[in-house]
C-alpha angles and dihedrals in degrees: 000000000000116000105234097207080067087054091058089053094045091048093052091050090050089052099253100149093156095061105080140153114284144168110285111281121210125261119227138201111193125192100218102181119170117016086232086074087075094067107020113098093230136122097280096053090040091054090053092049088051092046093053092050092048092051093052092047097047104035140032116282109268115253090202138006116215109194127190109200131191090230102064108076124169135181124223099011149011122261138193125211108253105177125114095228111027113203123239105248120210096201099172140070141217099040131119121283090246089070093051089050091061115113128185107191100186114153123249125229106225097170092048091046092053090049092048092048090055094045098046118076126219105247110261095017142056091245121125121234122261127252121223114208102174117006105072139025130167113331124198093269086067108031095039089068102027094053095060090039097046108015096171087068089211099128113090114249128205121183123211117209124222119231099225091194094068128082120260093252089066091054088053090049092052088051088056089056089054092056098090092053088074086075092051098065093272124139109205117209127185112192120191134087133272088222121028123165111148094177091064098043118133103200094198095054119122117241091255093053123093142145116269091246091053092051091044095052093042091050093047091052090047088053092055090048092049090050089049088235090138097154088062091066087075088065093061093120089068088074088077119196098015089053091049090051091048092047119021080175118012107218090114093055098051097073088062087062093055092049093046091048090059096053120106119229096251096053119107121206125244119201136207136163087035096168138085138264119213090354091275105062118074110212096192111144128189136205120197120190099011 
């Protein structure tokens, strides 16, 4: 694994004066659910607003946010956004115009992104990560939670893609590489859902209503987190039918693995939004270290 004292030297050589050692920042996994949660004045959005306020009161202001969203999937490699002004991506359809009008003009961090790409290693190889300078930006898995948390949009944001062709254990391993960034002024945010089955959604379901399989999978993942057996999360597919129902495709689960990989052994989880949306989406969110 990369030695992160070497990262500080490399960062300095690359001219990254703004990324400096810090007290350890928390790592977050946020269940983001429907894009409408970004604009509706309801408990999910309110909880993200409260979390942002709490983080700024209890910790140093992040120098950088690295977000791993369920909505940036790549094949054949991992990438970091490396543009100065990442665009706000409205990667959804069938919602009110107000949602499409949302913008989150947080700056990027191109020099930092290039340095990180060189320092991080593609799991299973010595290859650096890639840097995307024009294709992506900030998708709704990122801006829908960051806008309520940090509405001033003045903290630089870099997104990390997920190579969907690779096994879950490799996503966890890359999260382990990210761990030391928490002491370099970086707030790590995984944004997805512990249960996510849009085909089975019941749009009129109450927040405390869910399918038995959704509750079962959510509770089994919680039990692993409570036991601090975080590496076991990467073996979620071994649960068979319940895992297949919880994740017909598993892109919303993978961000949890990055967040879990970045957790220190002595850090206990703190949960919020531990209910369900549409009976088939678990909104459970986790804070470690804060």
